[in-house]
N, C-alpha and C positions, 0 to 999 in steps of 0.2 A: 185361753187354755192354761190350766194351773200347772205349776211346777211339780215334778215328782217329789215324793217325800224325801226331805233332806236327811242324809245319813251322816251325822257328824259325831265322831267319837266323843263320849262323855255326855252327850245330850239326850240320852235314851229316856229320861224322865220328862222331857218336853214334848208337847204335841207338834205335829208337822207345821201348823200355823205359827206357833211360838218360835220354833227353830228358824223358820223362814224370816219372820219379822226381825229377830235378833241378828241374823246373818245380813239382812239388808241394812240394818242400822250400822253394823260393823263396816259394811261397804261404804256407806255414806260418810262415816267418820274418816275412813281411809282417803276418800275423795277430797274431803275438806282439808285433810293434812297436806295432800299434794298441792292444792291451790295455795294454801297459806304459806307453805314453806318455799314454794317457787318464788313468790314475791319477797319473802323474808330473806332467802338466800341471795337473790339478785341484788337487793339493797345492801346486805351485809358485805358481800364480796366487793361490790363497787366502792362503797365507802371505805372498806378496809384497805383496798389497794391504793386508793387515793391518799389515805392517811399513813400507809405503811404499817398498819396494825396486823401483826401475824394472828393474834387471837381472834380478831373480828373476821378475818378471812377464813380462818379455820372454822369458826362458828357458821359462817355462810356456807362453807362446803358441807358441814354437818347437816344443814338445812336441806341441801341438795340430796344428800345421802338419805335423809329421812323421807324425802319425796320419792326417791327411787324405791326405797323399801316399802313405802305405802302403795306404790304402783304395783309391786309384786304381790302384796297382800290383797289389794283390791282385785287383781286379776284372778287370784285363787278363789276369793269369795264369790266373784261373779261366776266362775266355773262351777262352784258348788251349786249355785242357784240354777244354772243351766242344766247340769247333769244330775242333780239330786243327791250328790255324795261328795265327800272330800277325797281327793287323790293324795293320800299320805306321802307317797314317794315324791311327787312333784312339790308338795308343800315342804318337805324336808330339804329339797334342793333350793327352794326359795329362801329358807332360813340360812342356808350356807352362803347364798349370794349376799344376803344382808350382812353376814359376818365379814365377808371380804371387803365390803364397803367401809366397815369400821376400821379394818386394818389399813386401808388406803388413807383414810383420814388421819390415823395416828402417825403414819409415816410422814405425811405432808407437814403437819404442824410441828413434829419433832425436828425435821430437817430445817424448816424455815426458822424455828426458834433458835436452834444452834447457830445457824448462819447469822441471825440478828445479834446474838450475844457476841460472837466472834468479831463481827464487823463494827460493833458498838453503835448500831443505828438508833436514832432517836425518832420514833414515830410521832406524827401529829396527833392532837387530841381530836375526838369525834363526838360532838353532841348528838348528831343523828344516830350514831352507833349506840350510844347510851340509851336513847329513847327507844330504839328498836329492841334492845335487850330487855328493857323494862316491860315493854308490851309482851314480849315472849314469856316473861316470868308470870304474867297474868293469864295469858291464853293457854299455854302448854299444860299447866297442871290440870285445868278443867278438861282438856282433850284427853290427857293420859287417864284420868279418872273414868271418863265416859267409856273409853276403850276397855279398860280393865273390867268395868261392870258388865260389859257385853261378853267379854271372854269368860268371865266367871259364870255368868248366866247360862252360857253354852257348855257348862261342865268342865271348865278349865281348858278352853280351846287354845292350844299352843300358838297357833299362827296369830290370832288376835292379841293374845297376851304379849307376844313378841313385839307386835306393833305398838302396844301400850308401853312396853319397856323402852323401845326406841324413842318414843315421845317423852318418856320420863328422863332419859339421858339428855334430851334437849333442854329440859327444865334445869337440870344440874349444870349443864354447860352455860346456859343463859346466866345463871347465878354467878358461877365462877368467873365468866368473862366480864360480867357487869362489875363485879368487885374489882377485878384487875384493871379495867378501864377507869373505874371511878377513882381508885387509889392513884393511878397514873395521872389522872387529871388534877388530883389534889397535890401530889408530891413531885411529879415530873420524873420519877424513877423509871427509866426506860426498860430496865430488866423485868419489870412487872408484867409487861405484855407477853414476852416469850414464856415466862413462867406460867402465866394463865394458859398459854398454848400447851405446855407440857401437862397441865392438869387435864385438859381436853384429851390429850393422847392417852393418858392413863385410863380415863373413863372408857374411851373407845376400845382400847385393847381388852379390857375386862368384859365389856358387853359383847365384843366380837367373839371372844372365846366362848362365852355362854351361848351365843347364837349358833356357833358352829357345832356345839355339843347338844343343841336342842334344849338348853336350860334357860333361855332368855325369857323369863317371866317376871312379873311384878311381885314384890314382897308386900304382902297385905299390911304388915305393921308400918312399913315406910310410907305407904300410900294413904294411910289413915290421916296423915298430916295434910293431904291435899283437900 
């Protein structure tokens, strides 16, 4: 039995089959994001706690947050496919839930970073963490780009573009954390780790604010580099 015609705001120029195909692709991308980030987050948090690296633990928590956000997005896309239309009220609430997770991340890495600086802790180096971050720098841009393309094809679908933007922040965090850990491995300057955590917090606060206001979308010019 075929699904009812999908009613997605902004996708009026698409046929029913095209809209359903794109929505299913968005759902598959969200599902892949959940699977990848659960593994990535578990490894990052475990290694980060063992080494005492605040930035790596924060990155792992962000991976968990991205997984949770993608679960929310996936549930809403699955609901679209079942019911044939987007429930805009529920999708706005999903975006606000995503925003809250950003703020929780920012609070955690800020508090832990300040504590690390005050106590003068010297974390261990982590080769596994550096390899994990390097892999993320390769995988996440491709995933963010694929999501953005689906969102744009659906006429600027805010929910999918928000998911793309969340993946994009993972790219930025991967780069900033990788630089921080790399410099720490080279110089032994312990303050570089919490500073990398503060960078994560700034990204998270900005993206959280935009998600709360319903403005969390990718910038085309920025994404052209991916």
